[in-house]
N, C-alpha and C positions, 0 to 999 in steps of 0.2 A: 498416613492418618496416626496420632498417638494413641496408643495402646489404652482403651476405657480401664480405670483402674479404679474400683468402688471399697470402699469397706462398711462395716458393722464392728463398733466400738464401745459393745458394750460393759459395765461394771457388772463383778461378780458377786453382788450384794444380795441376792437369789432368784427368786423364779424372775423370768421374761414378761413383762407388762405386754398385754397384747400389742399396744401401740409401738413398742419397742422391736416387737415382730414386723410391724406392718415397714418398720422402718429397714429391718433385715431386705425384708422380699423386696422394696422397691430397689437398694442396692443390688442386690442381688438380679433383677430384673434386666435393669438398666446395662449390668455387665453382662450378662449375657445375648442379650439382645445383639450387642457390637464386637461378639463374639472377645468380648475384655475379662477381666480377673475381678474375681469376687474376694477380699479380705476378711478375715474372722483377727483382730486385735482387743485386746484386754485391756480397759483399763482399772487396774487394780492399784492406783495410789492412795485410796481411802482404806486403807488396812484394818480400821476398826469397825469398819462395817464389812468387811469382806466376811462371805457366807464359803463355810468351806467343801469341795465338792461342786461351787457353785460352775466353774470354767467347764468342768467334764458336761455336767448339764446342758450348759449353751452347745455344747460342741453336737453331743447327742440330738437336741430337738431340733437344730436345725438339720441334720439327718433326716429326723422322721418325717420334718416335714419335704424332703426333697430335694433340702438347697446343698448343692456342691459347693465345699469350703476351697478355693484354691492357691492360699496361702493363711498360714495360720499358725497357732503354738503349737511345737513337737510335742512328742512323749517326754523328751528331756528336758524341755519348757515346762512343761506339766508337773514335772519328777523333782525341778527345782524350788519352785512356790507349794510343794506340796500338795499337790493334785492327784488325783486317779488319772493313769494311764491307759491305755489300753486302743485294740481297734488299729486303724492304720494311723501313724502318724502325719501330720499335718506337715509345717516347718514353709519355708520358703527362702529365696534368696536376701531378705530384708529383714531376717531374725536377730534379735528377739521381738513377740507378738503381744508380749507381756510388759506392761509399760514397768513393771518394779526391774525387771531385768534389766531398765536400760536407764537406771538412773545415770550414769556419768556421761552419757550422752547430753540428757537435758543441763550438767553444770556445765559441761562445755561450751553448748549455747548461748547459758545466760551469763557465762563469762564474757564470753565472745561481743555481746550487748553492750555489757560495764564498756569492754574496751572501745566499742565505737560510739559509745557516749548516747546510747540509746536507752539505758539502763543504768543505775545506781546501787550501792549498797546502803541499806536504810537499818537503821540499830536499836530503832524506837522501840519501848518495851510495853508488852500487853496494857501495864499502869498508864503509860502516855496517850497509850492510842485509846485506852477508854474516857480518860480526862479528857483529852482532845474532842471527840465523840460526844461527852455529855456539855459540854460548853458550847459546840455547835447545835446539838440540840434545843438547849436555854435560848440560843438565838435565834431558834425558828430556821435555820439551814439544813440544807441535804447534807446528812453525814457523811465525812468522807477522810481519808489522808490528804495533808494539805501539801504536802510536797517538803516538808521540814527537814529532810537530809537529802533533798536534791543536789545540794550546794556543798554536802560537808566532808567528802570523801571519804568516808569512812572505811576503816581499816578492813583488810580481807579477813585479821587474823582475829577480827570481834566477831561475836556473833550475831548473825544479820540475815536478811531476807534480801532476794535480789526485787526490786519492783521495777515494771518500765515505766518510762516518763513519757507520758501521754502530750500531745500538744494543745495549747489550749485554744488556739483558735486556729480550728484545720476542717474544710470538707471534706469528710469519707462517702465514699460512692462505692454500693456492693450493687451488680448486676444479678439480682436473685434468680433464679432457673424458674422457682415459683410464682415470686411475689412481685418480681420486676427489679426497677429500678428506685434505691431505697439510700437518699442520702442524709447524711450528717453534719449539720453546717455548724454545729459549738457542741464538743461533748460534753456531755451532764455524768463523767464519770472521773472516779480518779484514779492517780498510779497506781495499779492492780499489783499485787503480788506475782513473782512469774516461779521464783525458788524459795521453797521455804527454808527456815534455816537449819533442816533434817536435810536435808537434800533433795527432800521430794518436790517435785516439781508442782505446781497449780495446772486445774484443767490447761487455760489460755496459753502456757508455752507449750506442753504436753502433743496438745491436740496439732499445734501448728509446727512441730517438731515431727510428728509422728507420720502424719499426713506430706509432712513431705519427702523421708526419709524413705518413706513404703512409694511413693512415687504417685500417691489418690490424685486423679484427674476430678472426681466427683465428691462432691461432701453433701450426705442428705445427714441431717438431723431437723429436732422439733423445734417449731417455732419459738420455745423460749430461748434459745440462742439470739433468736436476732438485735438485742440490746449490747450485746458485748461482741457483736462481731466484726466492728469497726478494731476494738482491740487486736482481732487475729489478723485484720488487712495490713493493720500498721507493722504488726512481726514480721508480717511476710516482706512488707516494705523494708522495714529497717536490713534485714538478715539478704535482700537482695534474691527473694524467691519467687519464683513464680505459684498468683494464690490459687487454689482449684474453683471449678465450680460450684459454685453454693448452691444448693436448694433446700429450703426451709418450711418442711411439711408441715400440712393443716393439723390441730389439736384432732384428737378422736374422742367424741361425743358420748354420753349418754344417751336415752332416749329424752331424760328430762332438759336437757341443754346444757349440762353441767358436765366435766373434762370427766371421762369415763374414768372408773374408782373401783376399790371393793363393793361401796353400797350398792352398786350397778347389779352384781354377782358375780359371775367368773370374770378374772380379767386377763388371768394367766393362761399361758400355753399349757402349761401341765395341768389344771385344772380343767380346761375343754379336752384334754386327750382324756381325764379320770372318766368326763362326763359322756364320753361316745361320740365326739366329733372327729371325724375323718381328716386326716391334715391337708390331704387336696381338698378338700371342701373349705377349711380355713385358710389356707394361702387363695384363691379364688374369691371366697367373702372378704376378707382383711385387704388383699389388694383394692377391692372396690369401692372401700372407704375413703374417699378424698381424691381418687382416680377414675376415669372414663375412657372408653377407647377412642372416642373419636364423634363426633357430632353426627347424628344420623344413624349410628352405630348403638341398637338397644341389647346388645347381647349381654346376656350374666352369666351364664357357666361355659366357662373357659376349661379348656385341658392347659397342661403345663407349658405345652410348643406353644397353644395359641396365644397364653399372655405373655412370654416370651418376643413373640414377633408381632405382638400390638402393643407392648409395653411402651410410654414416653413421657419425657417430662412434662411434653407441652399437656399431657391429658392430666396432669395433677394440678387439683383446683385449690386456689389459697383460700377457700373456706374451710372452715372444719364440717368434718362428716361425723355422720351419726352410726352408731353401733348398732343396729336392730336386731335383737335375741330371737324375733319372730322371722325375719328374712334368712337367717344364718340356720335354726332349724329348716325353714320349708329346702334351702339350698342343702344341704348336708341331708335333707331325707332322698333328694335328688339323686345325688351321688351315691349313696346308700344301694338303691333301684337300679343304680347302673353297675353296680359289680356283679362278676358273674357268680352264679349261685355256690363255686366252688370257694370262689374269695370273700363272699361275704361270711359263709361258714367257717372260714379261715381267719377273719376280724372279729370273729362274734365268738371264740373259743375263751379270749383271755377276760374277756367281761362275765360269760358262764361259769367258767372255773372259778373267777373270784366269788362268785354267790353259792359255791359248793354243786355246782351241777356238772357232772359229768358228761362229756358229749359222747355220745352212741346214736346210734341208728334211731332212735327215735327224733333227735334233735335235727339229722339231715330230712327225716319226713316231714317235718312241721316248719323248717325253714323259710323255705318258698314262700308260704304264706305270712310269714313274720317278716320278711321285705318286704316283702310290698305296703306293710303298714308303720315301721315306725322311720323315726326321724332321727335318733340318735343309735349309737350302738348299749346305751348304758339302760334302754327302755327294756332289752329283748327278756332278758331274768325275770323281772319280776312278771311279764307276759306269758311266760313259758312256763316258771316254775313247776305249777301246778303237775305237769306231767312227769315228774320227776320227783313228786313227793309222796311218799305211803299215805301219809292225814294231811287232808286240806281242814281250812278253814271255813267257812260258807257265812258270806250276809245274807242271812233268811230276809232281812225285811225288804234289801232290794228284787225278791220274787213278785214281793206284795203291786202289783198295778190295777191300775183302773179293773174293774172285774174280778181281780184274781186275790183270793186270801189263803191263810193255811191248807181250809180243806180245798179250795180249787187246785191250789200246789201240789196237793197229795193225789189227786186224782189225774193230773196230768204227769205227774211222775209214774203212777202205778201203769197208765198206758202205756208209759215211753218203755218201760221195762217188757212190757209184753211184744212190743214194736222190734224192742232190740234184738231180744231174744229170739223171736221170728225172722230175721233177717237173712235172706240165703247166701249171702256175705258182705262182710263189714266196710262196704263203699260207701264211702260218703256222699255218693248222689243216689243212692239208693234212701241215705237215710235223710236226706232233704226231701226227696218225694212221697214217704211216709209222713214225717214228722209236719207239713204242708196240709195233709191232709187230715191228719191229726185234728190241727188247729181250726180247720174249717170244723168239723164236727163236734167239736166245743164252742163253737161259735165266739172264738177268739182270732185276735189278730195273731197273723203269726210273731212280730218282734216281741211283746208280749211272754207268747206263748214258751216262744224260745228262751227267754229269758231265764223263765222258771229252767229249764232244761242245764243253762249254761251255769248259774250259779247251783247246782246239786250237784254237775260234773267237774266243773274245775272250780269253785268257790268265787269266781268273780265275773265281775262287770263286764268287762274286757279282756279279752282272749282274742287267741287267731282265728279264723273260720270255725264255728261251731263243729260242725260236722266233722270238719277235718281234725279237730282234735280229739272228738272223742273213736274216729278211726285210728288215732297214733295211741290213745290209753290203750286200745285192743276192747273187746266187749268184757269178759271178765270186771277188769278194773272199773269199766262203764257204769256196769250194772251190781258191782257189789258201793260205789259210791252214791247211785241212786238210792238203794237199800239208807243207805246212811242218811243222806236230806230226811227221807222219809219218817225214819224213827225220832229225829232232831226235829222236824215240824210237828210230829206229833207231840211230842214231848213239848212243845213251847206254846202248843193251843190250850 
């Protein structure tokens, strides 16, 4: 059996859209399922939009997701294009894996196609093309190149581009792994440029040459490439090369039914990382957008190995998939709760430190109670910062619920001081029993009564469990904060 070889071929124009990362996930899963190779190839021929450091970022981000890159840009290649190097160098038998380092190869193939009669040189100026386009539009025709240079035998010494000669009457068939059989009976396309006058290839030429040279067997890409797929199939045919299996993936949609974009919130993997999502949760969630394990299989939480085992092209749905943020948060919370206590503490550390919180024994005490409640790692710091602050700000109006005003709040807190001061030990179990008795004695429901204490001691309406929080703060701090709250309430009265 031929080795399965897939690739992820991003442009280094900035952070990766989550839809692009899904393409990488699918390609990697297919390669791993069949014991094949996953390749990273960088399509950087659009130098004007290139963002410095983007290639390094892509490599690091794939590694963050736990995706092994079997072949890709080596440190030597990265250095040649001005990218940061470091870590394990990739490389591979089909280097270079950066398009801007492969320009002589594209020129070689373009000239070969000219020699075989499948391409021709075109020296039409931009002004000529613009005039032609305007005239077509005035006649209400579809604009496009008319083939003026097809039979002109333009000299190679003249400034020119190289165009592919598309047949006017020809049926082209694509057996797409996702969308099934697609036929084009009469191509509504004009002769495309394959090599620009500066020697830079267009996508049509570069993608065919690279996929052939790197022995890619399966190409996964967005459905937006379906209309131009005939060009690629005809180039493969002209060169006598076998085309790979194509799988045009469904669009990732927002909850409003429109293509996922910035207006829907976080759309780059970097942003999700900053917001405290776990890479394994994102991998699981994004893989399920447009893919399902099989009929009757309702599993939603997968380990990495389970995803590899169950993934198949047959499971990809041709219909668009929806990015549901609520489901992502639910899934991320499930993954957080599945972490070991030590791993949760370690994963949370960068988010705490970013908020200026020094991780110490107090964090380790409260961490298990936080792990049960948060859905993202970024929620942790705002939830626990009151433990590490010398001075807190209180939302006093939040104390006032049915039957509780400022005077009643003061009474609750005065009684609370006495209870805390008299506890034989500062355990959360003793506190809870004592405070439930207090609520009964005051004729109050436990929730509103505890809410007054919570605001006084933490300054917040939402925290880890109240009594565990007080225990972590310690008796001295807890009593001091209750005194502060009483003073503030009396001053506000």
